[in-house]
N, C-alpha and C positions, 0 to 999 in steps of 0.2 A: 589583536591577537585572537586566534580561533579558540573557542572554548570546547573542550572535549565533551562530547555528548555520550553519556552512558546508555547502552542499549537496554530496553525494557522488553523482555521476551514474553512475559506473562505466562510462564509455565506453572501449572498448579503444583506447588511445592509440597503439598501434603500427600501426594500420590507417590511416595517413595518406592512402593512395590512395583510401580509401572516405569521406573527410571532405571536405565542401564548403568548409570554412573556408580551407585553404591555397589552394584555387583562387580563392576570392573575394579573398584577400589578394594573390595574384599579379596578378589583374586590376586591383585598385584600388591596392594597395601602399603608398601614402604620402600625405602631406598634400595636395600639389598636385593629385593626381587627385581627391580629395574636394572640393577647392575649385573645380575646373573643373566637376565634376558639380553642385555647389551653384549655380554660375553658370548652368549649363545649365537647371536647374530654375527659375531666375529669368529665363529668356528670352534669355540671352546666346547668340549664334549665330556671330559672326564672330571670326576670329583677333585682329584689332586691338581689338575690344571686350573679349575675354578679357584681353588685355594691359593695357588701361586699367583695367578693373574690379578685377583681381586684383593688379596690381603685380608680376607674375611676369616673370622674364627670358625673352626671346624663345626662346632655345634650349631652356629647360626646358619652356615651353609647347608648343613644336613636338613635343618628345619625348613629353610626356604625352598630347597630343591623338592622336598616332599610336598610342600604346599603347592608349588608350581605344577608338579606331576598330578596331584589330586585335582587341581583346577583344570587340567587338560591342556595346559600351556606348553609343558614339556612332556616327553615320554621317556621312560627308562627302557633301554635295550641292552642285551648282552652283546659284547663285541664279538664279531665273527671269528677273529683270530685268537681270542682268549675269553672263553665263556665266563671266567671269574670276574672279568672287568665289566663295568657298566658304563654305557654312554647315555648322556642326556641330550635329546634332540628336540628341536622345536616342532610342534605340531602345526597343522594349518591354523588352529586357533591362536597359537603363539606368533606365527608369522603375520597374522592379521594385526598384531600390535605394532608393527613397524611404523606405520604413519603416526600413531600416537607417540611413540618413542622419539621420532624425528621432530615432531611438533614441540615436544617438551624440551628437546635438546636446543632447537632453534630459539625457543623462548628463553632458556637459560643463557644462551650466548648473548641475546639482545639485552635482557633485563638484569642478569646477575653478573656475567663476565664483562659485558660491555664491549666485547670484541668477538669476531668470528673465531671459532676454534680451528685448530689444525690437527689432523688433516681435514680436508674438505670433502664431503660426500658428493660424488659426481656421477653423471650419467655415463655408463660404460660405453655407450655407442659413440658419443661425441666428445667425451671428456670434460664437459661443462658442468659447473656446480648445479645441484638440484635447486628448484625454486623454493621459496618459502612455502611451508605447508599452510594451506588456507581452506576456506569454506567455498565449495563449488556448488552451483545449481545442478539440476539433473542434466542440463545441456552443456555443462562445462564452464559457464560464466562464473567469474570470481565474485563472491558476495561479501558484503560488509555486515556487521551486526545489525545495522539499520535496515537491511534487506530481508531480515528474517521474521517469521511469525510462527506460532504454534497453531496447528489445526488438528481437530479430532480425526482419528483414523477412519471413522465411519463417513465423514465428509469426503475423504479422499476416494473412498470406494464407490461413491455415487457418481453418476455421469456428470462431468464438469459442465457448468452452465455459463461460465465466463471467468474472467480473471478473479483471483482471490482478492478479497478486500483486505487492506492493511489495517491492523489493529490501531486504534487511536491512542496516542501517548497521553 
């Protein structure tokens, strides 16, 4: 039987100010923010529609929408046909969260639901399901955790002298 080997990436964990993960978690933070984002990707734009689609309490929705706008993930715009109504639209920063959302969804299907969800997200061009979200190298190769190592940015800016050495386990 194969023993699962845990990856050891050796990131300096004390450097929290240099890590994007706490910033991302601060911006998104909790379940309702992700559910609002999911609804936004599905074309929901108005406060009342978010309420109806998500079954969320009005005060929680108001708070989460404000936080997502403040974080630059959504933007508030007046509707062209009725200036009294507000639309919430994804910003480029919000749209960039799609791969993370899909990776979390796929993880939830695999490890929590145990089955693929329906409907299935497919490529609009050929109608086939999208691949599992994974880690890719700069040239598109699929990487496993064992293929990864941390390097100082200053090293990367120097002229390369050969292949990077793998960190010893």
